[in-house]
C-alpha positions as CSV (number, residue, x, y, z in Angstrom):
1,M,92.4,102.5,104.2
2,K,93.8,99.7,102.0
3,S,97.4,100.1,100.9
4,E,99.7,98.4,98.4
5,Y,102.3,98.4,101.2
6,D,100.1,96.0,103.2
7,K,101.4,93.3,100.7
8,I,105.0,93.7,101.8
9,A,104.5,94.4,105.5
10,H,105.0,90.8,106.7
11,F,108.5,90.5,105.1
12,Y,109.7,94.2,105.1
13,D,112.0,94.0,108.1
14,D,113.5,90.6,107.2
15,H,114.0,91.0,103.5
16,L,113.9,94.7,102.6
17,F,115.8,96.1,105.6
18,F,119.1,94.5,104.7
19,Q,122.1,94.3,107.1
20,H,124.2,96.8,105.1
21,E,121.2,99.2,105.2
22,K,121.0,98.8,108.9
23,T,124.7,99.8,109.3
24,Y,124.1,102.9,107.1
25,F,120.9,103.6,108.9
26,N,122.5,103.4,112.4
27,K,125.2,106.0,111.3
28,F,122.5,108.2,109.8
29,I,120.4,108.0,113.1
30,Q,123.6,108.8,115.1
31,F,124.2,111.9,112.8
32,I,120.6,113.1,113.3
33,S,120.9,112.7,117.0
34,Q,124.2,114.6,117.2
35,Q,123.1,117.4,114.9
36,F,119.4,117.9,115.7
37,L,118.4,116.0,118.9
38,I,120.8,117.5,121.4
39,N,118.0,118.3,123.9
40,D,115.7,115.6,125.4
41,G,111.9,116.0,125.1
42,L,111.5,117.1,121.5
43,K,108.4,116.2,119.6
44,I,109.2,114.1,116.6
45,L,106.9,112.9,113.8
46,D,108.0,110.2,111.3
47,I,105.8,110.3,108.2
48,A,105.7,107.1,106.2
49,C,107.0,105.4,109.3
50,G,106.4,101.9,108.0
51,T,107.3,99.3,110.6
52,G,108.7,101.8,113.0
53,N,112.5,101.3,112.5
54,S,113.5,104.9,112.4
55,I,111.4,106.3,115.2
56,A,112.3,103.4,117.5
57,S,115.7,105.0,118.0
58,F,114.2,108.2,119.5
59,E,111.2,107.1,121.6
60,D,113.1,106.7,124.9
61,R,114.2,110.4,125.0
62,H,111.5,112.2,123.0
63,T,107.8,112.4,122.4
64,C,107.2,110.5,119.2
65,Y,104.5,110.1,116.6
66,G,104.3,108.1,113.4
67,I,102.0,108.0,110.4
68,D,101.7,105.5,107.6
69,I,99.2,104.6,104.9
70,S,99.5,100.8,105.7
71,T,97.5,99.2,108.5
72,K,99.7,96.2,108.4
73,M,102.9,98.2,108.6
74,L,101.5,100.1,111.6
75,N,100.5,96.9,113.3
76,I,104.1,95.7,113.2
77,A,105.3,99.2,114.4
78,R,102.9,98.9,117.3
79,S,104.5,95.6,118.4
80,K,107.9,97.3,118.5
81,L,107.1,100.8,119.8
82,K,105.7,101.2,123.3
83,N,105.8,105.0,123.6
84,T,105.0,106.3,120.1
85,Q,101.5,107.4,119.0
86,L,100.8,105.9,115.6
87,H,98.2,107.1,113.1
88,L,96.8,105.7,109.9
89,S,97.2,108.5,107.4
90,D,98.6,109.5,104.0
91,F,101.7,111.7,104.2
92,R,100.3,113.9,101.4
93,S,97.3,115.0,103.5
94,F,97.8,114.1,107.2
95,K,96.1,116.3,109.9
96,L,97.3,116.1,113.4
97,N,96.6,118.7,116.0
98,E,100.2,119.0,116.9
99,K,103.3,120.9,115.9
100,F,106.7,119.1,115.8
101,D,110.3,120.0,116.4
102,I,111.5,117.4,113.9
103,I,109.6,115.7,111.1
104,L,111.3,112.7,109.4
105,C,110.6,111.0,106.1
106,L,113.3,108.4,105.6
107,F,114.0,105.3,103.5
108,D,113.4,107.1,100.3
109,S,109.7,107.4,101.1
110,L,109.3,110.6,99.1
111,N,110.1,108.7,96.0
112,H,106.8,106.8,96.4
113,T,104.7,109.8,95.3
114,K,104.5,112.2,92.4
115,E,102.7,114.7,94.6
116,I,105.7,115.9,96.7
117,S,104.4,119.4,97.0
118,L,101.4,118.1,98.9
119,V,103.7,116.3,101.3
120,F,105.7,119.5,101.9
121,K,102.5,121.5,102.5
122,S,101.3,119.0,105.1
123,V,104.8,119.0,106.7
124,R,104.8,122.8,106.8
125,K,101.4,122.9,108.6
126,H,102.8,120.6,111.3
127,L,106.4,121.9,111.8
128,K,107.2,124.4,114.5
129,E,108.7,127.7,113.3
130,D,112.2,126.6,114.1
131,G,111.7,123.0,113.3
132,F,113.5,120.7,110.8
133,F,112.2,118.4,108.1
134,I,114.7,115.7,107.6
135,F,114.3,113.5,104.5
136,D,116.2,111.5,101.9
137,Y,115.3,111.5,98.3
138,Y,116.8,110.0,95.1
139,T,117.5,112.6,92.5
140,K,118.7,112.0,89.0
141,Y,122.2,113.0,90.1
142,G,122.1,110.5,93.0
143,L,120.9,107.7,90.8
144,D,123.6,108.5,88.2
145,V,126.3,108.4,90.8
146,C,124.9,105.2,92.3
147,I,124.6,103.5,88.9
148,A,128.0,104.8,87.7
149,S,129.8,103.3,90.6
150,N,127.9,99.9,90.4
151,T,126.8,97.4,87.9
152,T,123.0,97.6,88.2
153,N,120.4,95.5,86.4
154,I,116.8,96.2,87.0
155,N,114.1,94.0,85.4
156,V,110.4,94.9,86.0
157,Q,107.8,92.4,84.9
158,K,104.0,93.0,85.0
159,N,102.1,90.4,86.8
160,K,98.3,90.2,87.4
161,G,96.3,93.5,87.6
162,S,98.5,96.3,89.0
163,E,101.2,94.0,90.5
164,Y,104.7,94.1,89.2
165,K,107.7,91.9,90.0
166,W,111.0,93.7,90.5
167,N,114.3,92.0,90.2
168,I,117.2,94.3,91.1
169,N,120.8,93.1,90.9
170,I,123.5,95.5,92.2
171,E,127.1,94.5,91.9
172,K,129.6,96.8,93.5
173,T,133.4,96.3,93.4
174,I,135.3,97.6,96.4
175,S,139.0,97.2,95.8
176,S,139.2,93.5,94.8
177,I,136.1,92.5,96.7
178,T,132.8,92.3,95.0
179,E,129.6,92.9,97.0
180,L,126.4,91.5,95.4
181,S,122.9,92.4,96.5
182,L,119.9,90.7,94.9
183,I,116.5,92.1,95.6
184,H,113.3,90.3,94.6
185,I,110.1,92.1,95.2
């Protein structure tokens, strides 16, 4: 299975998983642990697991699985994760012979498909009756709030074939300090 995400796998952790995102992410993982993962030994599935950053926090106390559409992302995840079963699969149509207490879909992964209903159908087939699907998703409201509180410039240029170059500049003023993030994909 060839994936467009194979192209970014080799620099994803170093360049796309920024330090400020790691701080936010660690707080989010702590929240999930406190609210949903009170007992040890739960079965957790991370769909669109990428390089394994989110599931790594749980594999020492729970039975973990991950799926991703990118072979190269999964190879990186395999190098990090020692106790997680990883599968090459599309989150719109995955089929595992398992039911899970928790299914995760983090890092705005749902924004990468227009077929969200297919993802939800696949999740429902794999979620235990009293299980939880935990995901994040940008809504128009969320983007409006984000853009309203920041100066954001997005420039997308078409390259060869189906490749695009994204330049995202986000400038946020906190009190008198300005935080600047430049993203080049």
